[in-house]
C-alpha positions in Angstrom: 41.7 25.7 -45.6 39.1 27.8 -47.4 37.2 26.2 -49.9 37.0 29.3 -52.1 40.5 31.4 -53.2 40.8 34.6 -54.9 41.3 33.6 -58.2 39.1 30.4 -58.7 36.6 30.4 -60.9 32.8 29.8 -59.3 29.2 30.0 -60.1 26.4 31.4 -58.8 24.1 29.2 -57.0 21.4 31.4 -55.7 19.9 34.8 -56.6 19.2 37.5 -59.1 22.9 35.9 -60.5 22.2 32.6 -60.5 23.7 30.3 -63.2 26.4 32.8 -63.9 30.1 31.7 -63.6 32.8 34.5 -62.4 36.8 34.6 -60.9 36.9 35.4 -57.8 38.6 39.1 -57.9 38.4 39.2 -53.1 37.8 37.3 -50.5 36.3 39.0 -46.9 36.7 35.8 -44.5 35.3 37.7 -41.7 32.6 39.0 -43.7 31.9 35.9 -45.0 31.2 37.7 -48.9 33.6 37.7 -51.6 33.6 40.2 -54.9 33.2 38.2 -58.4 34.0 39.4 -61.8 30.7 40.6 -63.7 28.5 39.5 -60.7 26.3 41.6 -58.6 26.6 44.6 -60.4 25.2 47.9 -58.6 25.0 51.3 -60.0 27.2 53.6 -58.6 27.0 57.6 -59.0 30.4 59.0 -59.8 31.1 62.7 -60.0 33.4 64.3 -62.0 37.2 64.8 -60.4 40.0 66.6 -61.4 42.2 63.0 -62.0 38.8 61.4 -64.0 37.0 64.1 -66.2 34.0 61.8 -66.5 31.4 61.8 -63.9 27.9 59.5 -64.5 26.6 56.5 -63.5 29.1 53.7 -63.6 28.4 49.7 -62.5 30.8 48.2 -60.2 30.8 44.6 -58.6 29.0 44.5 -54.9 30.2 41.5 -52.2 28.2 38.3 -52.4 28.1 36.2 -49.7 29.9 32.7 -50.0 26.9 30.6 -49.4 25.7 31.6 -53.1 29.2 30.3 -54.4 30.2 27.1 -55.7 33.3 26.2 -57.0 33.5 25.2 -60.7 35.0 22.3 -61.8 37.0 22.9 -65.3 37.4 19.1 -66.0 33.7 17.7 -65.6 32.3 21.7 -66.3 30.1 21.2 -63.2 29.8 23.3 -60.2 31.4 20.9 -57.4 32.0 20.8 -53.5 35.5 20.3 -53.4 37.0 17.8 -50.9 40.5 18.2 -49.2 43.0 15.5 -50.5 46.2 15.0 -48.7 48.8 14.1 -51.0 52.1 11.8 -50.3 53.9 14.7 -49.7 51.8 15.8 -46.8 50.6 18.9 -48.8 46.6 19.6 -48.4 44.6 20.1 -51.9 41.5 20.8 -52.9 39.8 18.3 -55.6 36.5 17.9 -57.4 34.2 15.2 -55.6 32.8 13.5 -58.7 36.1 13.7 -61.2 38.5 13.4 -58.3 41.0 16.1 -60.4 43.0 18.6 -58.3 41.3 22.1 -58.7 
């Protein structure tokens, strides 16, 4: 089971965007990368086309390594390393190490 999944709120712990929080849009497990909303923005030159009449320079999110991301706990408002907990019905769930709440 992966530590970070699509739709999670994460905080960047290293690099240029250190300290910023965002929602995970996409995960690339083979590349060990993720695309996070509003993090690691790069400029892309876009040409004018028939469908999109505006051209110019736009900012898009680029992939960032999973080692620079840490899962953010909403209950204790700090980044945390999740711990796997097996419930009574046999299902696995991720929970915060500090407050023991399910993420």
